[in-house]
N, C-alpha and C positions, 0 to 999 in steps of 0.2 A: 702756814696752811691758807690755800689759797681760799675763795670764797667759794667757789665752786665742788671743790674737796668736802669742806664745811658741810655743804647741804648737800651732797649723799649719803654723811653718817646715818640721816634717817629716812628712810624710804616707807614708811608703812606708820600708820598705827601704832604696832605692835611694835616699831622700834622705838616711837616714841615713848611709849609707857614706861619700855624698859629701859630708859635712857631717866625720866622722873623718877625710876625707882631708885637708881643708883646714885642720880645728885641726894635726893632724898638723905640715903647712909651715910654720904659725906666723906666715905672711906679711901678715896682715891685720892693720889697727890695733886697738887695744887692745880697744876701741869694739866694733868688730865682731865680734873674737872672742869676747869675752864674749855679745853677742847667741845666738852661733851656739852658743857654751859651752850655755848654760842649754837652749836647745831642745835639746838634745842630750838634756840631764839629765834634763828632761821625760819624750822620750820612752822614755829609759832606765826610769825610772822607772815607765812607764805599762806598760813589758811585763816589768818588774824584772831586767833583765839586769844590773847594778850592786848597789852598796850603798846608792844613795838611795831615801830612801821619804819620802812628805810629812809625815810628824809631826819629819822633821827640816829641813826647809828653807824651809816658809813662815812669813813674819813671825817669823823668827829669824833669829839668826847665829851659826854655830861660830867661835870665836873659837881655840881650842885641838885639837889633834888628836895622840892615839896610838897607837902601835900596841902590841897584847899579844902575849904569843909563850904561849899556851895549854897547851903542854907545859912551861911553866917558873912561867908564874903561876896557879900550881894552884889557889892561893888566892881567885882573881878567879872561878873556874868555881864553887867550891866555894859560893863567898859565893852566886852566881847561884843554884845549886839550893835553899839555903837559903831565898832569899827567896822564889822561886817555890811553897815549902810553906805557908811561915810569913804571906807576907804577901796572897799571892794563892789561898788554902784551895779556894777556889772553880772555879777555871777547869775550863774546859770538858776531859775525857777525852782525846780526839782532840790537844786542843793539849798535855795535859801528856807525853801519849804523843811528839810531835813534839819536846818541850823534853828530856826524858830523853834519849832517842837522839843529838838534834845534838849535848850537851854531853859525852857518854859517846863521842864519836869524837872523841879529841883528836887523829887523823893527818889531819882537815880541816878539823877547826875554828879559825876565822878569829875574832881577837878588835881591837875599838876601843875605846877612852875618845873622846868628844866633850863637850866643853864650851862651852857654848853662851848666850845674852842670849833670849829669847822675849818677847814682847808676845800674850794671849791675854784677850779677854772684858774688856778696859782694864785688863790687870795685866801690869806687867813682873815679870820672873822670871831668876835665873840658874839655871842648871841643868848636869847631867852625865847623858850618855846612856852604859850601857855596853852593848856593843854585839858580841853574838857570831853567826857566821854560817859559810855555809860554800859554794861552787861548785856549784849543780846543772845538770844537762846541760850545762856549760860555759860556756853564755852567762847562763844564771841564776843568783840567789842565794839560799838561805835565811837568815831574820834573826830573831835574837831583840832585843829593845831593852828595857832597865830605864832609864827615865830619871827621876831625882830632882832635884824643882828646890824654892827658896827664892824667895816672894816680895820685890819691894823697894820699901819707902816710903822716900818723900824722902832717897833717896840711900843707904837703909842695906840689908841683908839681912837680912831679918828670922826666918829659919831653915828648916830642912827642913820641909815642909808637906802635901807631895802626894807622889806615888809613880806612875807611868804605864806601865802595859807592853805592849807589841804584838808578839804572835807571827805572823810573817808568812812560815810557807815558801811556795816557788814552788808556785803548783796552776795549772793551763795553763788561760786564759783569766779570770782570778780577779783581782781587784786589790784587793781590801778583805781586811784581815786575818783569820786563821783566828781568832783570841782579840784583842780589847785591853780594858783596865780602868783605870780610873782611883780611885785611893783615896786620903783623907785619915788614913787610921784606921793609923797608920804604927806596926809594931812595931820594936822594938828591932835585928832586923838589918839593917834600912833604916837605920837612924839610924847603925848601925856602919859600914857600907858606904860612905855618905856622907860621913861621916868620914874615910876613908879616901882616897877619891877625891880630896876638898878636899885632902888633902895632896900626891897627886901631882901635882896641876897645879901647886904650887907647887917642888917635889922638881923634877920631869923638865922645868920650863920650858925649861931651856937643854939638855937632855940630847939630841942628835944622834941616839942609837942607839933613841931611843923617838917624836920626834918623826914626826910625820906629815905631809908638805911637798908634795904631789904640783903640781909644774906649772899643770897644771888647774883648780888651787882660786883661782887667782890670777883666772881670769875666771867662779866662780861666784857668783851674788849669795849663797847662807847661808855663804859662809865668807868670813871679814874680821878687822879689829879691832875689840874693844870699843867699843861705840856711849854707853853710861851711864856718865854720872860720877858716880863711887861714893863714899862714905866710908868702908864698910866693905864688904867683899866674901869669902866663902868661897874665891874661887878669885883664880888669878896674875892680874893687869892690868898691870904693869911701871910702873907711878904711885904714885911714892913717896907720895904723898898719901893712898892710900888706903891702909887698915889691913886685914890681916889679920885673920880672925874664925876661929873653928873652935866645934863641936858644945860640946867641953866647957867 
């Protein structure tokens, strides 16, 4: 089913609540649950109800997800703050102000790391998203995402070559992020963070205290197992034939 057809399944809050209830019962066949879940996610994304955003959803599979504890994973909050200033010095002031306020408010701050494979303009990438956010007015989410990616060529991951940034606070009636940028002029702080997050992919692969694996993810198109057959990878594959590589 096409994206447009999926989005048409839910046309109102009443539809949304009915499908939420249906999914909660988990009585339908898996194929139907998957269809309903993807429709629900499309609607939630359009309203910014939850964590879902289009840049982590289309032409992409998230194969590994970890929860952060901002109060103890302080080094990752600090790394994000450094990258915002050193990697994206041209960021608009209103976006910078939002990022500063979000990251300073540790009590409300939520964090995740998502590892993905992504097909973009004819090129396959493997990448990682460092994602921070918070609840806004109960139903909505503010979100700040840094995405670091390595292109894949003939089964080999070639090394970090681009960073993407999405600054996306909830704003009533506005679907587009407040600020977004992509750069290939990478600074040392971005390479250092990429190397650190590569290590977590392997080190936390079986850590139940870190893994995020909600039952709903089994019925969402953009969550699943790795699809690419790689000889070398910066991220955990669970396949013996794939060699682990690092930035160093």
